[in-house]
C-alpha positions in Angstrom: 119.4 98.7 101.2 123.1 98.8 99.5 121.9 97.1 96.6 119.6 99.9 95.6 121.9 102.3 96.2 124.4 100.9 93.8 121.5 100.3 91.2 120.6 104.2 91.6 124.2 105.2 91.0 124.2 102.7 87.8 121.1 104.6 86.7 122.4 108.1 87.2 125.7 107.4 85.5 123.7 105.9 82.4 121.8 109.1 82.3 118.5 108.4 84.2 117.0 111.7 85.4 115.7 111.1 89.0 114.4 115.0 89.3 111.8 114.4 86.8 110.7 111.7 89.2 111.0 113.0 92.5 107.1 113.1 93.6 107.2 109.3 92.6 109.9 108.4 94.5 109.0 110.2 97.7 105.5 109.1 97.6 107.3 105.6 97.3 109.5 106.2 100.3 106.9 107.4 102.5 104.2 104.6 101.7 107.1 102.3 102.7 107.8 103.6 105.7 104.1 103.5 106.5 103.6 100.2 105.6 106.6 99.1 107.8 104.9 100.9 110.3 101.6 99.9 110.3 102.5 96.4 109.3 104.9 95.8 112.8 102.0 97.1 114.9 99.1 95.5 113.3 100.2 92.9 111.5 99.2 90.1 114.0 95.3 91.1 113.1 95.7 89.1 109.8 96.4 85.5 109.5 99.2 84.5 107.4 96.8 82.6 105.0 94.8 85.5 104.7 97.4 87.7 103.8 98.8 85.3 101.2 95.6 85.0 99.7 94.5 88.7 99.4 98.6 89.3 97.9 98.1 86.9 95.5 94.6 88.1 94.3 96.3 91.5 94.1 98.9 90.5 92.2 96.9 88.7 89.5 94.6 91.7 89.2 97.3 94.1 88.4 99.2 91.9 86.1 95.9 91.2 84.3 95.3 95.1 84.2 98.9 95.4 82.5 98.4 92.6 80.4 95.2 94.1 79.1 96.4 97.7 79.0 99.2 96.3 76.7 97.2 94.3 74.3 94.8 97.4 73.7 97.4 99.6 73.2 99.2 97.3 70.7 95.7 96.7 69.1 95.1 100.5 68.6 92.2 100.6 71.1 93.9 102.9 73.7 94.8 102.1 77.3 92.5 101.7 80.2 
């Protein structure tokens, strides 16, 4: 947590405008709290092996989408 506070302070010193992104920051904070809450209570329902598999698949899909968007924007076809 301390590292996040220091990073945020560093961004502010260099002029990052947190106010423009307050909705994203609040959504991320609420999602994090809810994820921790439900993860602690219902985490035992999903095996470690299944969780890791689903997590890897989701991360791979997000990476592929970002790569595709980057390639399409570089080639002039726009983003998805």
